[in-house]
N, C-alpha and C positions, 0 to 999 in steps of 0.2 A: 475468514473467521465467521462472517455472516452465513456463508454456504454451509460450513460445518454445523453451525447452530440450527439451520433449517433441517439438515439431515437428522439431527438429534431429536428435534420436535416431531418429525415424521415417524421416527422409530418409536418415540414415546406414545404415539397414537396407535400405530399399527400393531405393536406387540400386545397391548391389552385387548385390542379388537380380535386378534387371532386367538388369544386365550379364551375370551368369551365365546367365540364361535365354536371352539373345541368343546367347551363345557356344555353349551346348549345342544350341540350335535350329539354328544355322549348321552345326555338326558333323553333326547328324542329317540335315539337308538334303543336305549334301555326300555322306554315306555312301549315302543313298537314291539320289542322282543317279548315283553310281559303280556301284551295284548294277544299275541299269537299262542301263548301257552294255554292249555286247557286248565280250567280251575280244578283243583284237587278236591275230592269229596272229604267232608269232615270225618274224623276218626269214627269208626263204627257204622258209617253210612257209605255204601258203595254205589254211587250213581243211581241207576233205576230202582235199586232196592230201598231207596230212601222213602218211598211211598208205597202204600198197598191199596188195592181196590177193595171196597166194602159195599154191601147192599144195605140200604136203609128203607124202612117202610113208612110211607106217608099216606094221606087220604086223598080221595077224589070227591067230586060233588055228589056222588051217588052212594056214599057210605061204604066204599070199598077201600082196601089197602092197595097201594101201588108201589112198586119197587123203584128206587132211585139209586143209581150207581154214584159212588163218591170215592175220591182218593184222599187218604189220610196218612199222616206220617207213621212209619213203622216204629215199633218200640220193642224192647227186650223183655220188659216186665209184663206178664200176662194180665195181671189185675189192672195195671195202668192202661194197657191196650183196651181192655173191656170198658174202663171208665171213659177213655177217649172216644170209643165207639158210641157210648150212650150220650156223651156231651155233644157229639156231632149230630145225633138223632134229635136231641132236645133243642138244638139251635135252629131247626126247621129246614124245609126244603129250599133248594136253590132254583128250582124250576117253578112251574105254575101249579104244583100240587098243594095240598093243604096240610098244615102241621096238625098232627093228631095229639101230640103230647104238649101240654102247656109250655110255652117257650121258657127256656132256662129253668126248667124244673131242677131243684137242687138234689144232688145225690149225697146221702149221708154215708153210705158204705156199699161196697160190692164184695162178694165172697164167691169163691169157686170151691165146691166140694164134690168130688167124684164127677158125675155127669150132670150136676145141677149148679146153677148160678143163683145166688140170693142178692137181690137189689133192694136196698133200703132207701126210700125216697122221703123227702119231707112231706108232712101231711098236706101242705099247700097244693100238692099235686091233685089230690081229690077235690079240694075246694075250687080249684081253677078250671076243672073240666067243664066243658059245655054240658048243659042238661040233657038227659036221655041215655038210655042203655046203649044205643049205637055208638055214641061218642066215647063211652067208657070202654066198650069192646075194642074199638079202633085204637084207642090210646094204649090199653094194656097189651094188645096183640102186636102193635107196632114195636113195643119193647121186646116182647117174647120172641117174635119172629126175627127181628134184627139180630138178637143175640144168637139164636139157634142156627140161623143160616150162615153167619160169619164164623161161628165156633162149632163145627160139625160134631164134635164129641160131646157137646152140651145138649141134653134132651129135654130138660125142664128148667123153668125159671120161677123162682118164688119172689113175689113182690111184697115187701113190708112197708108200712108207713110209720115213720118215727119209731122204729124198733118193734112195733106191734105186729106179731106174727099172725094174728087173726083179724086182719084189717078187712073192712067192708067199704065198698063204694056205695053209692045210692042204690045201684041195681046189681052189682057184681061182687061176688065173694072172693076175696084174695087169700083165704085161709090155707088153701092147698097149692102146691106147685102146679104150674100150667105148662102144658106141652104146646109147641107151635101149632097154629091153625092157618094153613095157607089157603083154605077155602074162602077166607075173607077177602082174597084178592079179586080184583075186577076180572070177570071171565074174558073180556076182550084183551086185556093186558096179558093175562096168563096164556091165551092162545097165541099172541104175538111172540111171547118169550119162547114157546114151544117151537115156533117156526124158525126162529133164529138159532136154535141149538143145532 
């Protein structure tokens, strides 16, 4: 009777142990299997196409514009892409370049009409600029050049302040649309870019 009782206690311990071992083994196998699977891209974003390369313009210590490459998320809405591009520019450089546009300049509105973009900024943009005509030129053309180089079908950019279409900075008149001016780039940087093409 005692022998039969001992066998019963042994079976009572071994059976749950085997069940636990099977459950944990199954969970480990499932986790290993999932870890081996490649993550699926979210709907609408297919792997490498989830980001796009853009060129942003910042300043150097000698009052020139310098190009900085950046990767931003792709988007389907052209106006939203344009706004994201400008927000990336306004957030400043990631390297050792100088921000030309006052950080986090607020965008009231962006519009695309034919081959022209209209950007309406808050008036604080003008107030926050460093003094001098050079700072104004670099800030304005950082915006114009960034838009035109990334959207090749855009040839002009109109900058308004708080909806005012005849805005004036201290030294620069923003009444008319502006074409890009790549002559503001550093000659050495432009020469290096030609060599790498």
